[in-house]
N, C-alpha and C positions, 0 to 999 in steps of 0.2 A: 412633826412627826411621830407617824405608830408604827409601832414594833409589833404590835400583837400580830401572834398566832407563830412568830417567827423564833427560832428556838438559836439561842449564843450561846459558844464553848470559848470560857478566856480559858485560860493556865493557867499557871500561878496565880492563880483569883485571888486568897485565901487574906492575902496584906496588899498596903504598898498602891501600886498602877494598875493591879491585874483586879483588884477589890474594887478601884475608883471608878473603869470601864466597867465592870462585872454590873455598880450602882448603875452609870448611867442608863445602859440596855435595860434593868430591870425597870426602870422609870420610865424610860421606853413603850414599854409596856414586851417586851421578851421573856421566853424562857430562858433564864440557865440554867449549863451545869457551871456550875465552877470546879477548878482541880488543883491540890497545893497539900502541905501535910500538916499534922497537928488535928485541932477538936475545931471541927468546920458547923459546930452547932452554933454556936454566935452568928459565926458571917450571914448561912444559912437566913437565921433569923431577919437579922440585920436589912438583905437581899429582896425578903420574903416582904418585908413591913410595902412594896411596890404592888403587891399582888399578884407577883409571878409567881410560877413555877420554877423553883428553883430543885436544881442535885447539887451532888457533889461524887467526884469520884476521885481517889488516890493517886490517878498513876505517879510512878516516876517517868517521865517525859524523855532524862536518859536511858528510856531501856524501850522498845517499839514493840514489844509485844505487850506493854502494859497499854503502850498511849491506842493499839488497834483495841485491847478490851474497854479502855475507855469511849475509843468510839461509839463501839458496838452496847457499851451502858446507856450513852445519850438516844440510839436507837432503841433499846426496847422500853425507852423510860418518856422521852421525845417525839419519834418517828424522825430523829435521822438532826447532822446540822445545818443550819440555813445560813449562821453567820460563826470565825471563825479567828476569837484572835490570837493570837502568837505570839507570848508574853513572859514565861516561863522565862526565868537567869539567872544564873548566880558570879560571882566575879572574885576574883584570885589576883594581887598585887605582886611581882617581882620582874625582873631583869628577866629578860630572855635564857642567859646561860645559868639563872638559878630558877626557871624558872619549873617547879614539880611537874614530873612528864602525869602522872594522875590527876595534878589537878589544868593541864591543857586540852586534857583527853571530857575529862567531864565538862568544861566550858563547850568545850567542841560541841559534844555530843548534846546541851541542856538546848548551849541558845540557840544552837543552827541544827544539827541534824532532825533536831522535836520538830523542828520550822517545819523540812522538806516530809518528814511523817505526816507530822498530822497535815499536812497539805494535798498531799496523796491519798490520804485517804478519807477527804472531805470534797474533794474535785468533783470526784466519778454521782453522788447522788444531789450537789448544786447541779452539777452538768442533768440531771434528771427531771430535778425540779426546775430546770427556763431562770435556776436564782440566787446566787449566792454571793454573798463579803470574806474575805481574806484580810482577816490585817494584821502587821505582823511590829510589833513593838520590836524597833530597833536603836538607833541612838545616833546622837553625832556623832557616838566614832567608828559607825557606820561609813562613815564622811572623812577623815580626822585619824590620827594616831593620839597616844599618848604613851611617855615614858612607863614601864613599868603594867602594862595591858596587853603584851602580845597577846592573848587566846582573846579578849573579851572584844578587843578591835578585827581582831581573825574572822570573829565567828559574827561580830555587825556587820562588817563588807562583803560574809558571805550572805546574806541573809539581804539585803541590799540587790546583792544578785542576781538570788534566787526570785525576789520581788516580779523583778523588773522581769526577767525569763516568764516564772506564775501569769502577769498583767499580758506577757506577750502571747502566750498563747489560747488566755481565754478573753481575747481581743474582740472578738468577734459574737460572741455570747453575752447572757447577764448575768452575767459573772466578775466579780472584780479582784483582783487583790492589789493590796497598794502596802508601804512602810511610814511609819511616824517615827520622827526620828528626834526622839525629845534632847534638850541638856540637865538640867542637875535638873532631879526631884528629890523632894525630902522623903526619898527612900529608908528603912532602916542601915542598906548598903551605906548610900551618901551620911546619916547619922554616923557611924561608925569612922568615918573620913572624917566629920570635924569632932566626935571625941575624943580620936588620933590627937587630932592638930594641939586640943586644948587637954591632956594630958601632960602634954610642954610645959603649961603652966601660962596659956594665954586662953584672958577670956572666953569663954566660949560664943555667947555671941560675938566677939572679932575674930574669933577663928572660922564664924559660920561667913564673917564678908569676907574675910579675906579665900578662902573656899570658893565663892561664886566671883568674885574681884577677879582671879587670876582669866578665870573662860567667862561666864556671861552677864553682858552689859549691862542688865537691865537691873542686875546686883537682886534677884528677885529668886525663887524656886516657882519652875514652873509645875502643876498641881496633878495631880492626881482625875480630878474633876476636869480642869482643862483635858487632860487626854482621852477623855471619856467621852467629852460634847464632843472632838474629834474623830476620832470616833462614830458617831453617831451621823454623824456629816457626812461621810465616807459608804454609811449605810444607810445615807439621805438616795432618794434623783437624782439632788441636785450633784450632787457624786459621780453621778455614775461614769460621768468621760473623765475620770480620775482613774486612770491604769497605769503602774508600774510604778507608778513616784514614789517616791521620797521625802515624805511633808514632814518638815524643820518644822521643831517647838521649842525652841532654847533659847530663849532673852537674848537674844541676837552673837551666840557665838558663832557660828557660822559667815554670822560680817563679818569678820573681824578681816 
């Protein structure tokens, strides 16, 4: 498929899942607006290798005003956003009674509220153009719980609920909205959990195996490239009647 002439905005895309998705979109011909902190020059060059036009905006997506500035940037540089991938996310693990209030607020702002703000800003132009794709990176934790992850689980459940509403509100248009629910993906967040296990004297390979074995029957990680390919399917004509879905890609986690 070709996305030539389309512009994709991917939040949290300077590493990990977001970068994998951005690379897939660029490979298919889309222009890409990257978002994230740090020095973006190397990431821009990596995405540009496919011939795409690439921009970067460092918006902190916990701030609605900065999200609005990012969309204004996309409008100035590329003429707007055709494909929105809401990927930015953070994590904190603690029991409910010990959960720091500021961490709860930050996770809800970045993992859930930013999805709402980006979506409300993207929809009017997509409707005017008569085409658009919104893909929200949720999680298996949008459908099941895990101890210690109250804010993350609450936010991801909220993302799936919001996805369903937007999917219904756009059902008679050429705009679609869907969620992808990955299981374990080897991102820096997950690597930290492996490192924490290994710090107790467990072999790193065994720590990785044990982490996967607890939840993911395939005993293999989902990769950012897998997620990028699924985003491309949802952007294609074949995906045009997938609406308001929460698509599991989890090595069998939720089949148990």
